[in-house]
Structures are given as structure tokens and as C-alpha cells.
C-alpha positions as YAML, in Angstrom:
chain: A
units: angstrom
residues:
- id: 1
  name: MET
  ca: [15.09, -1.18, 2.41]
- id: 2
  name: VAL
  ca: [12.06, -1.97, 0.25]
- id: 3
  name: ILE
  ca: [9.12, 0.41, -0.26]
- id: 4
  name: ILE
  ca: [5.58, -0.57, -1.15]
- id: 5
  name: GLU
  ca: [3.80, 2.53, -2.45]
- id: 6
  name: VAL
  ca: [0.00, 2.11, -2.60]
- id: 7
  name: SER
  ca: [-2.05, 4.83, -4.28]
- id: 8
  name: LEU
  ca: [-5.50, 4.79, -2.73]
- id: 9
  name: LEU
  ca: [-8.61, 4.59, -4.88]
- id: 10
  name: SER
  ca: [-10.39, 7.94, -5.22]
- id: 11
  name: GLY
  ca: [-12.76, 8.51, -2.33]
- id: 12
  name: PHE
  ca: [-11.10, 5.93, -0.04]
- id: 13
  name: ILE
  ca: [-8.90, 6.16, 3.06]
- id: 14
  name: MET
  ca: [-6.89, 3.52, 4.90]
- id: 15
  name: THR
  ca: [-8.48, 2.57, 8.21]
- id: 16
  name: SER
  ca: [-6.65, 2.94, 11.52]
- id: 17
  name: ARG
  ca: [-7.16, -0.81, 12.08]
- id: 18
  name: SER
  ca: [-5.29, -1.48, 8.84]
- id: 19
  name: ARG
  ca: [-2.38, 0.65, 10.01]
- id: 20
  name: MET
  ca: [-2.29, -1.20, 13.33]
- id: 21
  name: LEU
  ca: [-2.27, -4.61, 11.59]
- id: 22
  name: LEU
  ca: [0.59, -3.54, 9.33]
- id: 23
  name: GLU
  ca: [2.63, -2.05, 12.17]
- id: 24
  name: ASN
  ca: [2.41, -5.35, 14.07]
- id: 25
  name: ARG
  ca: [4.27, -7.14, 11.27]
- id: 26
  name: THR
  ca: [7.95, -7.59, 12.14]
- id: 27
  name: ILE
  ca: [9.00, -6.99, 8.53]
- id: 28
  name: VAL
  ca: [7.36, -3.51, 8.49]
- id: 29
  name: LYS
  ca: [9.76, -0.78, 9.60]
- id: 30
  name: LYS
  ca: [7.56, 2.30, 9.09]
- id: 31
  name: ILE
  ca: [4.26, 3.45, 7.52]
- id: 32
  name: GLU
  ca: [3.54, 6.91, 6.11]
- id: 33
  name: VAL
  ca: [0.31, 8.23, 4.62]
- id: 34
  name: LYS
  ca: [0.68, 11.29, 2.40]
- id: 35
  name: ALA
  ca: [-1.91, 12.75, 0.03]
- id: 36
  name: ASN
  ca: [-3.81, 9.52, -0.75]
- id: 37
  name: VAL
  ca: [-0.66, 7.39, -0.96]
- id: 38
  name: VAL
  ca: [0.41, 4.82, 1.65]
- id: 39
  name: TYR
  ca: [4.13, 4.13, 1.92]
- id: 40
  name: ILE
  ca: [5.08, 0.87, 3.65]
- id: 41
  name: TYR
  ca: [8.79, 0.62, 4.44]
- id: 42
  name: LEU
  ca: [10.16, -2.90, 4.84]
- id: 43
  name: GLU
  ca: [13.52, -3.96, 6.29]
- id: 44
  name: LYS
  ca: [14.11, -6.33, 3.40]
- id: 45
  name: LEU
  ca: [12.45, -9.00, 1.30]
- id: 46
  name: ASN
  ca: [13.55, -12.55, 0.72]
- id: 47
  name: ASP
  ca: [12.19, -15.37, -1.42]
- id: 48
  name: GLU
  ca: [9.40, -16.04, 1.11]
- id: 49
  name: SER
  ca: [5.95, -14.96, -0.09]
- id: 50
  name: GLN
  ca: [4.41, -12.02, 1.80]
- id: 51
  name: THR
  ca: [0.79, -10.85, 1.82]
- id: 52
  name: PHE
  ca: [-0.23, -7.35, 2.87]
- id: 53
  name: ILE
  ca: [-3.88, -6.44, 3.35]
- id: 54
  name: LEU
  ca: [-5.00, -2.83, 3.50]
- id: 55
  name: LEU
  ca: [-8.46, -2.17, 4.88]
- id: 56
  name: LEU
  ca: [-10.00, 0.78, 3.08]
- id: 57
  name: GLU
  ca: [-13.05, 2.85, 3.95]
- id: 58
  name: GLN
  ca: [-15.04, 4.72, 1.36]
- id: 59
  name: VAL
  ca: [-15.61, 8.29, 2.52]
- id: 60
  name: ILE
  ca: [-16.75, 9.82, -0.79]
- id: 61
  name: LEU
  ca: [-18.81, 8.10, -3.46]
- id: 62
  name: VAL
  ca: [-16.92, 8.29, -6.76]
- id: 63
  name: LYS
  ca: [-18.44, 7.19, -10.06]
- id: 64
  name: ASN
  ca: [-16.34, 5.53, -12.77]
- id: 65
  name: LEU
  ca: [-13.62, 4.60, -10.31]
- id: 66
  name: LYS
  ca: [-10.24, 4.29, -12.06]
- id: 67
  name: PRO
  ca: [-7.57, 1.73, -11.10]
- id: 68
  name: ALA
  ca: [-4.90, 2.76, -8.62]
- id: 69
  name: SER
  ca: [-1.26, 1.68, -8.62]
- id: 70
  name: ILE
  ca: [0.89, -0.36, -6.29]
- id: 71
  name: LYS
  ca: [4.64, 0.16, -6.72]
- id: 72
  name: ILE
  ca: [7.36, -1.93, -5.12]
- id: 73
  name: TYR
  ca: [10.98, -0.83, -5.26]
- id: 74
  name: ASP
  ca: [14.29, -0.82, -3.44]
- id: 75
  name: TYR
  ca: [14.83, 2.53, -1.70]
- id: 76
  name: TYR
  ca: [18.50, 2.57, -2.71]
- id: 77
  name: GLN
  ca: [17.97, 1.28, -6.28]
- id: 78
  name: PRO
  ca: [14.55, 2.49, -7.52]
- id: 79
  name: GLY
  ca: [15.37, 1.39, -11.08]
- id: 80
  name: GLY
  ca: [13.97, -2.09, -10.35]
- id: 81
  name: LEU
  ca: [10.45, -0.70, -9.96]
- id: 82
  name: GLN
  ca: [7.53, -3.17, -10.16]
- id: 83
  name: ILE
  ca: [4.06, -1.74, -10.81]
- id: 84
  name: SER
  ca: [0.65, -3.40, -10.44]
- id: 85
  name: TYR
  ca: [-2.86, -1.96, -10.49]
- id: 86
  name: TYR
  ca: [-6.01, -2.69, -8.53]
- id: 87
  name: SER
  ca: [-9.50, -1.48, -9.27]
- id: 88
  name: GLY
  ca: [-11.96, -3.03, -6.91]
- id: 89
  name: VAL
  ca: [-12.59, -3.40, -3.26]
- id: 90
  name: ARG
  ca: [-14.28, -6.22, -1.44]
- id: 91
  name: SER
  ca: [-16.58, -5.45, 1.45]
...
């Protein structure tokens, strides 16, 4: 099982539409949202490219917004952790 762990930007939440779009993907097994982090559990990954889009809504205006992390790792072998960062949102 693969986990995509998305830390949300300060002042943002994931929309319910975003959750619905993710849940409709056959590769997505489960989604959890805990304390500004979205966990997307996947059955498995292969060499086929996958794109995941999270729709975020700004609920609090935050100045000097800092980048947030996206971590991808195998649930059973978290040592192969991959980390990326994102800092902006498109409207």
C-alpha cells in the first residue's frame, strides 16, 4: 500500500468536491484528513504516471505563506520516502 501525505497550506482546507473526485479513482483505497494533513491511501503504484488534484479553499488569510510538503511512501517500507514541496495555489 502506498501513502500520499499532503500537508495543507496554512489557512486552507480540502474541499468536499476534491474528496469526492479522489474517492472515485479506482486506485484510491481510502482518504483521511487529520489536523491539516490529507492522507491518500493507494492500493499500489506501477510505472504508469498518475496525477492527483486537490481542490483547496482558503478559509483564513495568511501572510508570508510557507511551502507545504507532499510525502509519498510505502506503508510497509517507509524508508523509501519521497518528499516534494508546493507553495502556491491557482484559482
